[in-house]
C-alpha positions as CSV (number, residue, x, y, z in Angstrom):
1,M,92.6,69.4,91.9
2,G,94.5,66.2,91.2
3,M,96.6,65.8,88.1
4,T,96.3,62.8,85.8
5,E,99.5,60.7,85.2
6,V,99.8,62.4,81.7
7,E,99.6,65.8,83.3
8,Q,102.2,64.9,85.8
9,N,104.5,63.7,83.0
10,I,103.9,66.9,81.1
11,L,104.7,69.0,84.1
12,Q,107.9,67.0,84.7
13,A,108.9,67.5,81.0
14,L,108.1,71.2,81.2
15,L,110.2,71.6,84.3
16,E,113.1,69.8,82.5
17,L,112.6,72.1,79.5
18,D,112.6,75.2,81.8
19,A,115.8,74.1,83.5
20,A,117.5,73.4,80.1
21,V,116.5,76.7,78.7
22,K,117.8,78.6,81.8
23,S,121.1,76.8,81.5
24,M,121.6,77.7,77.8
25,A,123.6,80.9,78.6
26,T,126.4,79.0,80.4
27,A,126.1,75.5,79.1
28,N,128.9,74.1,77.0
29,P,127.8,72.1,75.0
30,K,124.3,73.5,74.7
31,P,121.6,71.1,75.7
32,N,119.7,69.4,72.9
33,L,116.1,70.4,73.3
34,T,114.7,68.4,70.4
35,P,114.0,65.2,72.5
36,L,112.1,67.3,75.1
37,F,109.9,68.9,72.4
38,K,109.2,65.5,70.9
39,R,108.3,64.1,74.3
40,L,106.0,67.0,75.0
41,D,104.3,66.6,71.6
42,A,103.8,62.9,72.3
43,L,102.4,63.6,75.8
44,A,100.0,66.2,74.5
45,L,98.5,63.6,72.2
46,E,97.9,61.4,75.3
47,L,95.7,64.0,77.0
48,P,92.2,62.6,77.6
49,R,89.2,64.3,76.2
50,Q,88.1,65.7,79.5
51,T,91.4,67.7,79.9
52,D,90.9,71.3,80.8
53,P,90.5,73.3,77.5
54,D,93.1,75.8,78.6
55,L,95.8,73.2,79.1
56,R,94.9,71.5,75.8
57,H,95.1,75.0,74.1
58,Y,98.5,75.8,75.6
59,M,99.9,72.4,74.6
60,N,98.5,72.7,71.0
61,R,100.0,76.2,70.7
62,K,103.3,75.1,72.3
63,S,102.8,77.7,75.0
64,Y,104.9,75.7,77.3
65,E,105.4,78.3,80.0
66,K,101.7,78.9,80.2
67,A,101.1,75.1,80.4
68,R,103.7,74.9,83.2
69,L,102.1,77.7,85.2
70,F,98.7,76.1,84.7
71,L,99.8,72.7,86.0
72,Q,101.5,74.4,88.9
73,G,98.2,76.0,89.9
74,R,99.5,79.4,88.9
75,Q,97.0,80.0,86.1
76,S,96.4,83.6,87.4
77,E,100.0,84.4,86.2
78,N,99.1,83.6,82.6
79,E,98.4,86.7,80.5
80,N,95.5,86.5,78.1
81,G,96.8,86.5,74.6
82,S,95.2,87.3,71.3
83,C,94.6,83.7,70.5
84,R,92.4,83.1,73.6
85,H,89.9,80.5,72.8
86,V,86.2,80.6,73.8
């Protein structure tokens, strides 16, 4: 399954967020995550209507790890939560 340009941009931003969060313990100064969150919010608004409902759900709920796993083709690693949509 190919990714749209928006999905590719979301994955890149999610990978940057993941790296920034992992560096928090030792980073000095701590990275400012606000620009990444704003970018992810803006990118989520650009998702086309035909976007997979799971990805749309993860982005709307700010379940960024689940969205990253989904975009990496690792959806089976996502646990079903209590907010699972139908």
